[in-house]
N, C-alpha and C positions, 0 to 999 in steps of 0.2 A: 498115843497118851498111856498107855497102860503101866505100871508097875511091875515089870516081869517077874516081881516075887508075890505079889498079891492077886495079880488079873486086875486089880481095880486102874479107874485113870476118875480123875473130882472133875466134874463136869461142870461152867461156869455158873450154870446155877446157884450150884451146890457151896462155892467160894463166898457167893452174891449172902447164900442162908450162915455163912459161920461171919462171915467177917463183914462189918459195915462200916466203911468211912464215914465219920459224921463235919463236916466244914465249919459246924455251927462248935465244935467243941476248940475252935481253933489249932495249931501248931499241924508240920506235915502229916499230909495224908496217908505217907510212902508210911511215917511209924507206927501210924494207929492199923496199916495192912501188916505190917512186918510185925507189933504185939500180937496179934491176933491169930494171922498164922503159923505163929509161934506157940500159940497158949494152945491151939487147936490139932499142933504138933505132939506138945508134951501131952494132950490130958490122950492123947491117941485116936481122935476125932480122923485123920488124916491117913487112910491109909493107901495111899497111889498117888498119881502125878500128880502134882497140880495143872490149870491150863497154860497154856501157853499165859507171855508175857500180853500180848494183843488179846486176845478171849477175856483175861480176867481184868483186862484194860475195860472193855466194853460190860464186863455186866456188872464191875462194878460204881460206873460210868464213871473213869480218871483219864486219865490220860496215861496210856503207855508208861514213859519214865517214870510216872512216879507207882506203878508196878513193877518197873527194872527194879527201885531202887529198893523197892520191900524185899524182895527176890534177891537181894547185892546182901541185905543184911540176914535176910537167913540164910546163904548160903557162906558168907564170913562165921556165924553163930555153930555151920556146919549142923545145920533143922535140914540143908539141903542139897544135894551137888545139883550143875548148873553145866551144858553142853550146850553149842551153839545149834540150833535147831531141834533140839528136843528137848518137852516139857520138862521145867526141875521137878529131879523128882523126891522123894524122903527115904533117906537113905537106913537102913534098918536097925534101929537099935534097941537095944534090950533096957527094960523096965528103968526110970528115971531115978 
């Protein structure tokens, strides 16, 4: 799960520290996860690959489909690249 450019990969516990979906807020948890990750990416807090959807789901105590939905939104935004059997990677972006 390492990013070949930075050599870093995010552990599921690191993801859980950055993103804390709250069922009490209402609205889809996938959107909360997506927004939290997008904010972290834009702030430069994510240097490497995200955890697999299964590992992220376990760390965030949500379903895998919820994480997959969030990752798909990030892909549509161009914030990550997703390949089968490979952890989603943040592309190298210049300053925002």
